[in-house]
N, C-alpha and C positions, 0 to 999 in steps of 0.2 A: 163509367168514368167518374161520375160524380161521387159514387160510393168510395172509390179509391182516393179522390181528393179530400172528401170529408173525413177520412180516417187520419189525415194529416192535420186536420183543423185543431188549432189551439183554442184558447178562450176568445170567443167573438161575441159581439152583442150589437144588435141594430142601433144605429146612431153613433157608432164608434168605429174608428178605422186606424190602421197604421199609416203614419204620414212622416214625411221627411222635411226638416226645417233647416234652412241655411243660415238665418240671422236671428240673433237674440237682440232685442231692443231693451236696454237696461235703464233703470231709473232708481232713485232713492225712495224711501217710504214717504217723502214729502212730494214726490212727483217731479223731481229734477232729473233731466236726461243726463246719463253718465257714460254713454257710448254704445258702440255696437260690438257684438262678439260673433265672429264667424265660426260656425259649428262644423268643424272637420273639413276634409278635402272633398272635392267633387260637389255633389248635390247637398251635402250636409249631414246632419244627425237624424236618425230615425227614432221616432217616439211611437210606442204602442198605445192603443186604446185612446186615440185623440177624438174629440167631438167631430162629427161629420154629418152633413146633410146630403141626401141623394139629389140628383139633378131635378127630378120633379118637385122636391121640397124647396130647392133653391129658387126655382122659377115660378112656383105657385103663389097664390094669394094676391096677385095683382100688385105686388110691391117688389122693389129691388132688395135682395137678401144677400147675405154673406155667410161664410162659415164662422164658427166661434173659436177664438184663441189663436188659430193658425189661418193665415191668409197670404195672398200675394202682396208684394211690396206696394203695388199701386193702390190696393185697398187699405192696408194698414197705415201707410205713411204718405199716401198720395204721391208716391215716387213714380212719375209717369214718363213715358217715352215722349221726347220733345215733338215727335211727329204725330202724337195723338190729336185727333180733332175735337171740336167742342162737344160733340155728342158722346164721345168716349170719356172725356173729362167729367161730364155730368154724371155718367154711369158710375164711375169710380168714386165720385164725391158722395153719391147716394149709398154705395156699398160701404164706404168709410163711415158714414153716419150710422148705418145699420150695425156695423162692427162695434162701434162705441155703445150703441143702444143695448146690444147683448151683454157687453161688459157691465153696464150699469144694472141691468136686470139681475145678473148673476151675483153682483156685489152684495146682495142681501144675505147670501150664503157664504160668500168668500170676500170679505171686506177689502182685501188688498187689491181687488179688481177696480175699486173706485179710483185708486191712485193711477192705475193704467189708463182708465177712461179719461181722467183729467189730463194726463200727459198727451194723449192723442187729440184732445180738444184744444190744446195750447198751440196757436199758430207759430210762436217762436220756437217751441220745442220741435214741432214738425219740420220747420225750416232747418233746424240744426241736424235733425235725423237725416233729412234728404241730402244735406251738404256732406255729411259723413258717408252716406251711401255712395254718392258720386265719387268721393275720394277713394273709396274702397273698390270702385268699379263694379258695383253690384249690378246684376242683370235685372231687367224689369220683370222677368218671369220667375224670379226666385221668391221664396216664402220667408215669412218672419213670424215670431211670437214674442212674448214679453217676459221680462224678469224684473221683479220688484225686490230690491235688496238681494237677499239670497233665495227668494221664493220664485220658482218657476211654476206657474199655475198648471202647466201640462202634467207636472209630476205630482200634483195634489188631488185630493178627492172631494173637497168641500163642495165643489160646483156640480158634481156628477148627477146627484139626484135631481137638482134643479134642471139640468140639461135634459134628462129623460122626460120630465114633466113638460118642459117647454116644447120639446120636439113632438111629443104626442099631440100637443095642441095644434101643430102645423099639419098633421096628417089627417085632416078631415076628408073622408072619402067623398068623391063626387058621385052624385046619384045614389042609388040604393046600395045598401051594404052587401058585399059579396057573400054568396051562399057558401056554407061549409063544404069542403071537398077533401078527398083523400090526397095527402102529400105524395107527389110522384116519387120521392126518395124514401121517406120513412113509412109511408102507408097510414100515418095517423090522420085523424079528422082535423083539419085546420082551416083557417081563413086565408085563402091564397093572397100572397103579396101582389098588388096590381102591377108593379114593375120591379125589376131586379137591378141592383147596383151595377155600375160599369166596372170593367176590369182594365186597369191601366198596365202599361209596360209593353204594348205591342206596336207602338208608333214606328219602330224601325223595320217592321215587317208588314206594313200595310194598314196598321191600326190608326186610330185617331188619337191625337195628344190628350184629349179629354177622357179617353177610355172607350171601350167597346163592350157590348152586351153579349153574353153567352145565350141568354134566354130573352127573347123579345118578339113581340107580335104587334108591330106598329102598322101593319097593312092587313086589309081584310082577307087577302089571299093566304095569309099565314094562319088564319083563325078557323076554328071548326066548331060545330055544334052550338053556334050562337054565343060562344064564350068570348069575353073581352080580355084584351091584353094578356098578361101572364097567367091568367086562369087556364089558358090552353096547355100549360105545363105547370100545374098547381104545386106550389111550394110555399111553406110558411116564410115569413120575413126572417126568422132566425136561421133557417136553412139557407135561404138566398144570401144572407149576409155571410154565413160561415163559408160557403163555397167560393164566393167572390173574394173575400179577404184571404182565404187560403191560396187561391190561384194567383192573386196579386203577389203574395209573398214568395210563392214558388217561382214565379216568373222573374222576380227581382233577385232571388238568391240561388236558384238551382236551375238555371237555363243557360243555353249557349246559342248564339245566333249562327245559323247555317244558311248563308245567302239570304233568300227572301222568306225564310221560315225560322221559327224559334223551336228548338228542342228543349222541352222541360222534362226533367227526370228526377226521380228520388227513390230511396230505398225504404222499405217499410220497417225493418227491424234495426237498422243502423243509419240514422239520419245523416250523420257526418262520417264519411269515409275519406281517408287520405288518398291523394291521387294515385299512389302506387298500389292501392287496393280497389280502385274504382274503374271497372272495365269501360264504363261509358266515357270516363275522362280520357282513357287511352285512345279512343276513337277520334275524339275532337282535338286532343293534344297528344299526339303519339309520343310516348316516353323516350327521352334521349338517354340511352344507356350504352355502356361499353360492351355489354353482352348482346343477347339476341332480342332486345327490345320487348315489345308487348307479348310476343309469343312466350318468352321466358317467364314474364310476370304471370301470365295466365296459367302456365304449366305449374309453377310453384304454388299459386293460390289454390288451384284445383287439388293438388296433392295434399296441401294442408287441410282442406275441407274434408276430403275423403278419408284422411287418416285421423280425423277427429281433433286436429290441433286448433281448428278455428270453429268451435261450436257456435260462435256469435254470427257466423256467416252461413251456417248450414241451413237454417230455416228462413234466411233473408229472401225477400222478393223485391223486384224492381217494377216501376211503372214509368213509362216514357210516352210523352205526348208530343205531337207535332202541331204547332199552333201558328196561325197568322191572323191578320185582320183584313177585313174587306167591308167597305160601306158601313162602318160602325158596328160590325158584328165580329165576334170571335169565331174563326174558322178552325175547327178541330179536324185536322187532316188525317191523323192516324192516332190510334191508342194501342200501345204494346205493353204487355206485362208478363211476368213469368218468374221462375226461381233464379236466384243469384248464380247457382252453380251452372245452370244451362247458359246463362248470359255470359259468364266468364269463358266457357268453352267455345261459344259462338264467336266471341270477340277475338279469342286466340286464333280460331280458324280463319277469321277474316284477314288477319295480318299474314297468316301462313299462306293463304290462297293468293294474296297480293304479292308475295315475295317474288322478286324478279332480279335477274343479273343486271349489274350496272353496265353502262355503255362500254366501259373499258374492259369488261369481262372478268375483272379481278375479284369481285365480291358481290354480295347481295345488296341491293339498294336499301337505303334507310326506310324504316316503316313510315308510310305517308299519313298525314293528317286526312281526316275525312273530306274536308273541303278541297284538298289537293286532288283526291280521287274524283269527286264530283265535278270540280272545275276543269279537269282534263277533258271533259266531254264537250265543252263549249268554248267559244272565244273569250267570253267575259262572264263572270259569275252571275251578273244581273240577267243574263240570257237563260239561266237555268230554270226551267219550269218547276213549280212546287211539287207536282206529282212525281217528277223524276227524282227529286231530292228525297221525297218520302219513301219511294220504293228502294232507293239505294240504302237509306238509313235502316229500313226493315231488313234488307239483306245483310247488313253489318251486324245487327243486333240478334236476329233470329236464325241466321244461317240460310235464309231463303235464296233461291237461285238469283243470279245476276240477271236483271230484266233485259229483254231483247233490245229495247231502245238504247240501252247503254252499250251493247255490243255494236249496234249500227253506228252510233256516234263515235265510239272509240276507233272503229275501223276507218271511218271518214277522216277523223282528225289525224290519225297515224299516217294515212295516205297523203294528207296535205303537208305534214311535216317532212315526209320523204321528198315530195316533189319540190318543196321550197327549200330543201337542204337545211331544215331546222333540226336541232337536237331532239332525239326521241324522248318522250316523257315516260319516266319510270312509273308513276302512278297509272298512266293510261295503259302501258304494256302489261303492268301487273293486273289491271282489271280484265284485260283480254284473257290472260292466263286463268284468273279466278273464274271467269265464265265457264271455261272448259272443264276445270276441276269440278265445279258444282254440277256439270252435266255428266259427270262420271268418267272423265278422261284421266285414267290413272297413269298414262304415259307422259302427261304434261308435268314439267318441272321448272324450277327457277332458271336452270341453265339449259344449254343446248342438249337435246336428246337425239342423237343420230339414229336411235332405234324406234322413233315414233312411227306408228303404223299408218298415219294418214299422208298420202302423197302430196296434198296441198301444202303441208308443212315443209316438205322437202323442195317443193317448187319455190317457195320463198327463200329457202337456203341457197338454192341454185342461183337465183337472181343476185343474192348478196355476193357469192363467189365471182360471178361475172362482173359485177360492179367493181370489186376489189382488183380483179385481173386487169380491167381496163385502166384503172388508175396506176397500177404497177407498170403497165406497158406504155401509156401515153401521158401520165401525169395528170394535172388538173386541166381538163378540157372544157370546163363550163358545164353545160347541160349534157351529162353523160348518159350511160345506159339506164341508170335508175330514174333520173328525171324524165327521160323520154318514154320509158317502157313500163314503169312500175304499175300504173293504173291498168293498162291492158294486160300485163302479166298476172296481176292479182285477180283479174276477173275472167280472162280467157287465156290461161297459160298454154293451152294446146296450140294456139295461133302464134305465140310469141317466142317461147323458149327454144323451139327448134331453130329459128332464125338467129337467136342470140348465141346458140351453141356453135353454129357455123361461123359466126363472126368472131367467136372466141379463138378460133385457130389463127386468125390474123394477129390477134394480140399475143398469143403464145409465141409466135415466130419472132416477136420483138424482144423477148426476154432471154437472159442468159440461161444456159442449159439447166443448172440446178434449180433456179426459180421456176422456169417453165415446167420442169418435171414435177415440182411440188404442186403447182396449180393444176396440172393435168390429173394428178392423183386426187386433189380435192374435188374437181369436177366429176371424175369417175366415181368417187365414193358416193357423192350425192346422187348421181344418175343411177347408181346401182340400187339406191333406196326407192327410186321412182319406177325403175324398170320401164315397162311399156304402158304405165298407168297415168301418163300426163293427162289430166282432165281437160276436156274442151272448155267447160265453164265451171265457175266456182260459186257455190251458195254463199250467203252472208257468213255462216259459221266457218266455212272453209276459207273465205277471204281473211277471216281473223287468224286462222291457223297459218296462212301464208304470211301475214304480217308478223306473227310470232317467230316463224321459222327464219324470216329475213332478219329480224332484230337479233335473235339469239345467235345466228350464224355470224353476224358482224361482230357481236360481242366476243365470241370465241376467237375470231380472227384478230381482234384488237388485243386479246389476252396472249396471242402468240401461239395458240394451239387450235387445231381443227376440231377438237371435241370438247372445248370448254375448259374452264379453270374452276376448281371447286374449293379454292382457298376461302376461308371465312373472313368476314369483315363487314363494315358498315360504311357506306358513302356518306359524306357530310352534307352535301348540297340538297336542300329541300325548300320548295317555295309553294305558297298557296296561290300565286298568280296563275290563272289558267293558261296563259300563253307562255309561261316560263317553267312549266312543270318538268321535272326531271324523272 
């Protein structure tokens, strides 16, 4: 995994990091405060190669330290939360003093920083800065840097050599110097970095706001052979910086949140692909097209690659990581990689396998987003375990079989919907269909198939006809055949369907001749498919076939035909809320 990450690494250097700044504090060359500048929407503007201290460097040396040039508003301007206690105020006053101390030291090489230091030492200027921050409703967690006239120090180079020298003076190793070791990644003889930088961006999926470590050995149980700290996975400081900076940028720019997990993915040959050519984007944000959706995109893209029209994609490869945070550590839940052509084909197959008739039986349901499929298995997305999400993601990307847990959950949730008289979920029913297709069921289709060879499928169809017959004969009677008998019929059809068949005669007697004759033919047609093979009990897989038969038969009846309607089209309703999936 690290090798794949490092191939995406740009120019990185220990002591420097990409950072985002929200506020510019501006002043004249004489040190007079001239106002604030808000940098962009959201969090602000990103600057590359900013001075940076690791956490051990920040807290070491027995003194309060701060970063250089970029810091939080409480440190730069003493812009504190009114709820801050005296201890916290004292801490930020010390950090503020250290921030000014760094500016003064660097001023020998970048004289304009003397003006910045004088500005932040001026109580009246600080009061004016804080007043303007309050007027702008700045948050206490936001960051700031300085601009002197037209000079933004972050964009200059005069201070950089000083910073490298200054930082090396902070990094006095405790105890004896580490022995040279072979780098775990490059194989070169190096002095292992004692600790690795933290990776930010995982706070929304279990990580810490301050960041999490991918490589860390803070407990004796994690260590081996008497090695200390990160010497247990020896890497040079340059390699540690490169992989952490690259992962931070990939998380920030090329990731999508999937419930409690972050999917991070990129392409090796074409870093930037438009959405219409990005199969992984289709999964998370299913394309809204007037034609056949993602299946058509995949087909056209594969044809272009195979005919040599897209040589830029022919040798392209993808890498996909599933990440989350836990207890200050980066959890790598899965790593997937392969060629672009195979990925496109697998994603196209994913949508093709999920295709299912709409409840009204008139068209195929719209291609669902990935979270709509995963969310259809649980009551709320927060209840979705990370391993489940990981396995579904792998099934979507690699064409792996739909896991059995997904089948069990989909059958359970489908049963609950029927009993509670809820609308059936299109993504959930599509997932049941996809399971059987990937198990080799060639008879399974998006629409009703009266020729399906499995009797469990036709048992579900029969219950659907009985339910519609009862409604035609008696109207809305509250808890009808389905609500009372679906669970038993889907598990032990041999004990239930015979009783319902006998009761159907009473319902037929209440209908007019033409309608009664039509229902008799429907029942006879389905019974002829079952013959004398009504199973006594159904396995989990057969229960899912029962659910599909029931759903597709109802859709066919809704369409006004007993054998389904194959008109093309796309339904418009689609939701990612698990309880409202269509």
